[in-house]
C-alpha positions in Angstrom: 30.0 -42.8 35.5 28.3 -40.6 38.1 24.5 -40.5 37.6 23.5 -36.8 37.8 20.0 -37.3 36.6 18.1 -36.9 39.8 20.7 -36.6 42.6 22.6 -33.4 43.5 26.3 -34.1 43.3 27.8 -31.6 45.6 30.1 -34.3 47.0 31.4 -35.0 43.5 32.4 -31.6 42.5 35.4 -31.3 40.2 37.8 -28.5 40.6 39.7 -26.9 37.7 42.5 -24.4 38.4 43.1 -21.6 36.0 45.5 -18.8 36.4 44.7 -16.6 33.5 44.7 -13.3 35.1 46.6 -11.3 37.8 44.6 -12.9 40.6 45.3 -16.6 41.3 42.4 -18.8 42.3 40.4 -21.9 41.7 37.3 -22.4 39.6 34.9 -25.1 40.6 32.3 -26.4 38.2 29.8 -28.8 39.7 28.9 -32.1 37.9 25.3 -31.0 37.7 26.3 -28.0 35.7 28.2 -30.1 33.3 25.2 -32.5 32.8 22.9 -29.5 32.2 25.2 -28.1 29.6 25.3 -31.5 27.9 21.5 -31.9 28.2 20.8 -28.4 26.7 23.2 -29.1 23.8 21.6 -32.5 23.1 18.0 -31.0 23.0 19.1 -28.5 20.4 19.8 -31.2 17.8 17.1 -31.6 15.1 15.5 -35.0 15.5 15.8 -35.2 19.2 12.3 -35.5 20.8 13.4 -35.8 24.4 16.1 -37.2 26.8 16.0 -40.1 29.2 14.3 -43.4 29.5 10.6 -44.0 30.1 10.7 -43.6 33.9 13.0 -40.5 33.6 10.6 -39.0 31.1 7.6 -39.7 33.3 9.2 -38.0 36.3 10.4 -35.2 34.0 6.8 -34.6 32.9 5.8 -34.2 36.5 8.7 -31.9 37.2 7.8 -29.8 34.1 4.2 -29.5 35.3 5.4 -28.0 38.6 8.0 -25.8 36.9 11.0 -27.7 38.0 12.4 -28.9 34.7 15.5 -31.1 34.9 17.8 -30.1 32.1 20.3 -32.9 33.0 17.6 -35.6 32.6 18.9 -38.5 30.6 22.5 -37.4 31.0 25.3 -39.0 33.0 28.7 -37.4 33.2 32.1 -38.3 34.6 34.3 -35.4 35.2 38.0 -35.6 35.8 40.6 -32.9 36.3 41.0 -32.1 32.6 38.6 -34.4 30.8 34.9 -35.1 30.8 32.9 -38.1 29.4 29.1 -38.1 28.9 26.4 -40.7 28.3 23.2 -39.4 26.7 19.9 -41.3 26.4 17.7 -39.9 23.7 14.2 -40.4 22.1 14.5 -39.7 18.4 11.7 -38.4 16.2 10.5 -40.6 13.4 11.6 -40.8 10.5 14.9 -39.1 11.0 18.0 -41.3 10.4 19.1 -42.5 13.8 22.8 -42.5 13.1 22.5 -38.9 11.9 20.7 -37.8 15.1 23.2 -39.6 17.3 26.2 -38.0 15.4 24.5 -34.6 15.8 24.1 -35.1 19.5 27.6 -36.3 19.9 29.1 -33.3 18.1 26.8 -30.7 19.7 27.5 -32.0 23.2 31.2 -32.2 22.6 31.3 -28.7 21.3 29.3 -27.3 24.2 31.4 -29.1 26.8 34.6 -27.8 25.2 33.4 -24.3 24.7 31.2 -23.6 27.8 32.8 -25.9 30.4 36.3 -25.5 29.0 37.3 -29.2 29.2 38.6 -31.8 26.8 35.9 -34.3 25.9 37.1 -37.9 26.2 33.9 -39.4 24.8 30.2 -38.9 24.3 28.1 -42.1 24.1 24.6 -41.8 22.7 21.9 -44.4 23.3 18.7 -44.1 21.2 16.2 -45.7 23.6 12.9 -44.9 21.8 11.4 -43.3 18.7 8.6 -40.8 18.9 6.0 -41.1 16.2 4.0 -38.0 15.7 0.3 -38.7 16.0 0.6 -41.6 18.4 -0.6 -39.5 21.2 -3.2 -37.6 19.2 -6.9 -38.1 19.5 -7.2 -38.6 15.8 -8.6 -42.1 16.4 -11.7 -40.5 17.8 -12.1 -38.4 14.6 -11.9 -41.3 12.2 -15.0 -42.9 10.9 -15.8 -46.3 12.1 -15.4 -49.1 9.6 -18.2 -51.1 11.2 -21.7 -50.1 12.2 
């Protein structure tokens, strides 16, 4: 699959021809657009904390800080003439059922790709790479009373 996480893919553009009106022509949808659509759809699912592995999330945090959010982070797509396949890496929130979150991501991404991109979805693979536990990053440890003097 083509990795569209951090690299522009102008060389791997996929063309789709559609003659639906009186004017003939060709519509080109870049792979990065397909990965962004999939990324946005995955983030909308309840129980998804973030997308991408540890390194991708660290780079994503830096990009967010400078206002350059990568909506395709954690998403790899392979685009053919009529079909698209996607691999999504997620961080799930605790304690949501992981299979339920993965199924939600799969159906949300497939629906978005079929509706927005207009292509048949061959497959959507979801990898749950981490679980976010609320409170792990909080400073509550400083607020707790010490057990020893």
